[in-house]
N, C-alpha and C positions, 0 to 999 in steps of 0.2 A: 529360926525365922518363921513367922506365921505364914500360912498359905496366902493370906491377903497381901502381905508385904512382898512375898516372893513373886506373886502374880504381877503386882504393880511394878516391881523392879524389872521383871522379865519383859513386860510390855513396853516399859520406858526404853530399855536397851534395844529392844527390837525395833521400835519406831525410830530411834536415833540411827540405827544401822540402815533402816529403810530410807531415811532422809538422805544420808550420805550416798547410798547406792543409787537412789533415784536421781539425785542431782548430778552425780558424776556421770551416770549412764546417759542422762538426758542431753548433757552438753558434749559428752565425748562421742556419742554415736554420729552426729552430723559432722564432727571434725574428722572422724575416721572415714566416713562416707565421701566427703569432698576431697580428702587427700588420696584415697585409694581409687575412687571412681566407681561407677555402678557395677561394672563387671567384677572387679576384684572384691568389692564389698559383698556382692552376692555369693561369691565363692566362700568368703569368710563365714557368712551365715549358714550356707549349705554344709560345709565341712563340720562345723560345730553341731549342727542339727543331726548329721549322720552319726558322729561319734557319741552324741548324747544317747543314742540307742544302746550303747554298751551298758548303760545303767540297768537295762532289763536283766542282765546277768546277776544282779543282786538277789533276784528271786524273793524279794521281800524280807531278806534277813535283817536289813537295817531297821525296819519297823519292829521286828521281834527283839532286836537289841535294845531299842528304846523302852519297849514294854517290860522286858525282863529286867533291865537295870532298875527301872522304877519299882518293880515288884520285889526284887530280891534285896534292894537297899532298904525298902520299907519293912521287910520281914527279917533283915539282918542275916540273910543266908549268903555269906561270903563264898562258901564252897561252891554252891550252885552257880553263882555269878561268875566265878573263876572258870568253871567248866564251860559255861555258855560262851564266854568271851574267847577262851582258847579255841573252842570249836569254830567260832565265827572267823577267827583269824586264819585258821587252817583252810576254811572254805574260800575265803577271799584270796588266799595265796594261789589256789587252783584257778580261780576266776581270772586273776591277773595274767596267768600263763595263757588262758583261753583268749583273752583280749589281744595279747601280743600275736597269737597265731592268726586270728581273724584280721588284724591290722595288716599283717604281712600279705595275706591273700588280697585284701581290698586294695592295697597299694598298686597292684598290677592290673586291677579290673575296674578302677574308678571310672574310666572314660566310657565303659560299656553301660554303666548305670545312669549316668547323667550327661546332659548336653553341656560339656565343658569345652570352651574354645581351645583349639590346639595350642595356641600360644600360652595359655594358662595351665596346661596340663601338668607340667613339671612342678610348678608352685603348688598346685592343688594336691598332688601326690605327697610332696614333702610335708605340707601342712597336715594332711591326713595322718601321715606316719608320726609326726610330732605329737599331735593331740592324742592319738591312740596309745602311744607309749606313756604319755602323761596320765591318761585314765588308768592304765594298768598299774602304774606306781601308786596311785592314790586309793585304789580299791582296798588294800589291807588297812590303810590308815583310816578309812571310812568308818570302821568299827568304833574308833575312839570318839569320832564326832557324834555317833549314836549314843555313846556312854554319856557324854556331856548333856545331850538332850534328855536322856533318861534321868539324869541327876537334876534336871530343870535349871541348868547353868546357861540359860540362854543369853545372859548378860556377857558371859565369857566368850561365847560363840560370836556374838555380835561385835564386841569390841575387837576381837581378832579379825573379823571380816572387814571392819571399818579400816583398820590399818592397812590390810592387804589391798583393799579397793583403792585407797588413796595412792599407795605406792604404785600399783598397776597403772593408774591413770597418768601419773607423772611420767613413768617410764615410756608409756605409749606415745604421749605427746612429744617427749624428747626424741624418741625414735623416728616418728613421722616427720618431725620438724627437720631432722638431720638427713632426711632422704630415705629412711627405712621404708619397707613395703610390707606386703602381706605376711611374709615369713618372719619378719622382725617382730611384728606385734603378736603373731601366733606364738613365738617362743616366749615372749613376755607373759602372755595369758597363761600358758601351760606352767611356766616356772612359778608364777604367783599362786596358782591353784594348788600346786604341790606344797608351797610354803605354808599356805593356810592349813592344810591337813597335818603338816608336821607340827605346827603350833597346837592344834587341837589334840594331837597325840600326847604332847608334853603336858598339856593342861589336864587331860584325863588321868594320866599316870600320876600326876602330882596330887590330884584330888582323891583318887581311888587306887592306892597302891596294891594291886592284886597280883598274885602269882599266875603268870601265863606260861604254860608248859605244853610241850607236844603230847606228853602222856595224859594230859587232861582233855584231849580231843576225844569226844564220845559220839557214837552213833545215836544214842538215846537223846542227848542234848540237841543234836542236829535235827532229828525227827521232830522234836518239840518245836524247834525254831521254824522248821518248814511248815508244820501244821498250822502255826499262827501266820507265818509269812506268805503262805501260798495265795491267800486272798489279798494280802497287801501287794503281792507281786502282780496279781490280776489288775489291781487298781493302778499300779505303776505302768503296766502295759497299756491300760486304757488311757492314762494321762499322756503317754507318748503318742498314741493314735489320735487323741482328741486335740492336743495342742502343739505337738511337735512334728507331725507328719506333713504339714502343709508345705514347708520349704522343699521337702523331698519330692512331693507330687509335682510342684511347680517346676523344680529342676529337671524332672524326667520328661515333662510334656511341653514346657514353654522355654523361651530363651532365658538364659541365666539372669539377665538384668531384671526380669519380672519379679524375682525373689526380693529385690530391693524395695519395690513398690508395695508388695504385700507386707514385708517386714515393718515398714514405717507405720502402717495402720495397726498391725497387730502388736507392735511394740508399745504404742501408746496405751493399748488395752492392758498389756502386761504391767506397765507402770502403775495403772490404777489398782492392780491386784496385789502388789507387793505388801502394802500395809495390812491388808486383810489376812493374807496367807501367813505373814510373819507373826501377826498377833495370835492367830488361831492355833498355831502349832504348840503353844504352851498348854493347850487343853488336853492333848493326848496323854502325857504322863499324869496330869492331874486327874483325868477321868479313870485311868488305870488304878490309881490309889482309891478313889471313891468307890469304884466297882469292886475292888478287892475286899473292902470292908462292908459292902452292901448298903452304901449311903445313897439311896435313890433320890432323896430330897435335894441333896447338893448337886447331883447329876442334872436334875430338872432345872435347878436354878442356873447352873452353868449353861445349859442348853438355851434357855430363853435370853439370859443376859448377854451371853457370848454372841449369839446371832444378832441381837439388837445392836451390839457394838460394831459388828461387821457391817451391818446395814447403814449405820450412822456414818461410816467411813466411805463405803463404796457407792451409795446412792448419789451423794452430791458430786462425786468424781464423774459418775456416769452422766449426770445432767450437764456438767460443765463440758465434757468431751463431745457430747451430742450437739450442743448449741454452738460452742466455740471451736469445734474440731478443725474446721477449715483454716481458721486464723492461726491455730496452734501449729498446724502442719506447715503453713507458709512461713511462720516465724522460725520454726525449728529447722527445717531442711530446705525450704524454698518452694516457690509457687509451682515449679515444674513437677512436683510430686503430689499435686492436689488429687490425683486419681486414687491415692491411698485412703481418702476420706470414706469412700464407699466400703472399703474393707473395715475401717474403724467402726462405721455405723452398724454394719451387719453383726460384728462380733461383740460390741460393747454391751448391748442390751441383754442377750442371754447370759453372757459371762457375768454381768453384774448380779443378775438374779441368782446365779449359782454361787458366786462369791459371798453373797449375803447369807448363805447357809454353810459357810466354811466350818463353823463350830460343830455343826451336825456331823460332818465327816470325821472330824477329829475325835469327837466323843464316841462314835461308833468304832473307830480304830482302837481307842483306849479301852473300851469295854470288850473288845474282841468279837463284836457283833457286826462285822463288816462283810460277811459272806454275800448277802443279797446285794449290798452296795457294789461289791466287786463285780458281780455278774452283770448288773445293769450298766455300770460304767464301761465294762468291756464290750457289751452289746452296742452301746452308744459309740464307742471308739471304732468298732467295725463298720457301723452304718456311716459314720463320719468319713472313713476312708473310701468306702464304696461310692458315696455321693460325690465326694471330691473328685474321684477318678472319672465319674460319669459327667460331671459338670465342667471340668477344667478345660476341655477342648472347645466347648461352645461358648462359655462365659469367661474364660481366663481366670484371673485371680479372684474375681467376684464369685465365680462358681465354686472355687475352693473355700471362700469365706462362707458361702451358703451351706456347703457340705458340713462345715463345723457348726454353724449357728442353729440349724434346724434340729438335729438330735440333741444338742445341748439344751435348747429351750424346752424340749419335751421332758428330759430328765429333771431339769430344775423346777418345772412347774407341776408335773404330774406324779413324779416318783418320790424325790428326796424328802419333801416336807411330810408327806403321809407316812413314809417308812420310818423316819426318825421319831415322829410322834408316837407311832405304834410301839417302837422299841422302848421308849421312855415313858409310856403310859400317860400321855398327855393329849387332851382333845386338840384337834387340828385348829379349830377356830380360836381357842385360847392362845395357842402358840403364835399364830399369825398376828393376832391383835397385840399381844405383848411385845413381840419382836419387831414388827414392821409398821405399825400404824403411825408411830411418832416419826421415824425416819422419812416415810412418804409424805407426811404432812409438812415437815420442815423443807422439803424439796420444792414445794409449790411456790413460795415467795422467791426462792433462789432462781428457779426457772424464769419467773417473771422479770427479775432484775437483769438476768443475763440476756434474755431475748430483747429487752428494751435497749440495753447497751450495744448489742450486736447490730441492731438496725439503725440506731441513732448515731452511733460512733463507730463506723467500720474501721478496723485496724489491720495492720500488716506486719507488725513487729512486736518484740517483747515489751518495748516501752509502752505500746498501746494496750497490750493484753493485760499487763500487771494491774492497772487500776480497775479494769473490768472484773478480773478474778478476785481482787481484793474486796471490791464492793459486794460481789456475790457471797464471798466467804463471810464478810461482816454480817450480812443479813442472815445467813444460815446459822452462824454461831450465836448471834443475838437471840434467834428463836430457840436454839438449844439451851442457852442460858436461862431464858424465861421458863422453859419447860422444867429445868432443874429446880428453879426457885419455886415454881408452882406445884412441884411434886409429880410432874408428868412422868418422870422416870425414877422417882424416889424409891419405888419398890425394887426396881432393877439395881439401883445402887446398894440397897440393903442386902439384896441377894448376893451381889459381888463381895460385899464386906463380910458376909457370913461364910464365904467359901474358905 
């Protein structure tokens, strides 16, 4: 299959997976919230945020698996691939034992770290134990998900995820309807996550039947994986600090119910990022291949066309959430959560600027040129945490949002575009013009339509929101269609077709 067809297939499957995940999550979250209540729902968010930090024990090995799989499959070096995968499985087995050990300690000290109501402590402990064991079991299987990504089988990954997402949603609805609570839906979430990784393992072994043996575990292979993965690990640490530390900061300094209000605003921002992140991940193995053969021209084409595609997705979502955010929150979870809009507003602008450059990050990872990126993102994550800790007592959840937004805006505006252009030998002005002029221009009429609709026809339900969003979308895509017909992004299309 040509790279063009494979890219189209991967993006199509990724967007289908995104659509299912976003729709299910959008409607399932308020159902869970109203069934559990603010307190139990906040514990749900907190426990999964805490156990999410176990991902740091990966040390960036998953990223090296993706890169090595793409490289060794391209060069037909099955022996090296077998050694690298055997070594990664041995490493993940040790990590799984470490996760179990840390979970056992955390089980007894959870109440000393967070303000958990005494009546909820037993449930919080059991949920923490359950999720910790689930993460430990999925760690070794994570290697095979990396293999599928390295093989660019994103369609396989997404179709598997779609099935699991739908099954999980059905089981959670049934469990809550029949009187189940926090532990019931926790068990379902853990079981479904494990099921998805078992499917990925079967798929990877079916596509790439390699010999995985204990004697093939090598220090040399591990050192190579760590040398690549150490900076990917730094990026992973930074991602946790930048986007997943907020719930823990709030849980440590504010009443547990405050997590719910922050979650609602930040979750809408996350939904806007799914399409971009899912699409941009295809560029890591693709960039590894181009870099391995020294094809700078294709790397530059991917750089501009990929970032333009990201901007075409995230900019209109940003405009929509800024203008209609209050109405969306009211229709989604109810008017009593309107305080979440301030969190949404503070996070959406810098996050959108960063997401519009998602392809840059993926290309730097694929080229193995992510050392400086890792350093800056780690610095940003540290500043984020410090600012959040300083501001949370005085400004509450708004202070936590500010702690995230300020350093993120600095990274997105002043570092990332200049650094990526320098690595790919492209003038900054040329990149900004090719990637972002059209998406920004198309958002002007969209903003005008939405502002008019908001003030002329105030709405408080999905029934009222849908026509407004539909009208705005029609204006935006009509402008995009005209640009395509007039050749406004004709060059970008030709660049994508030549990849």
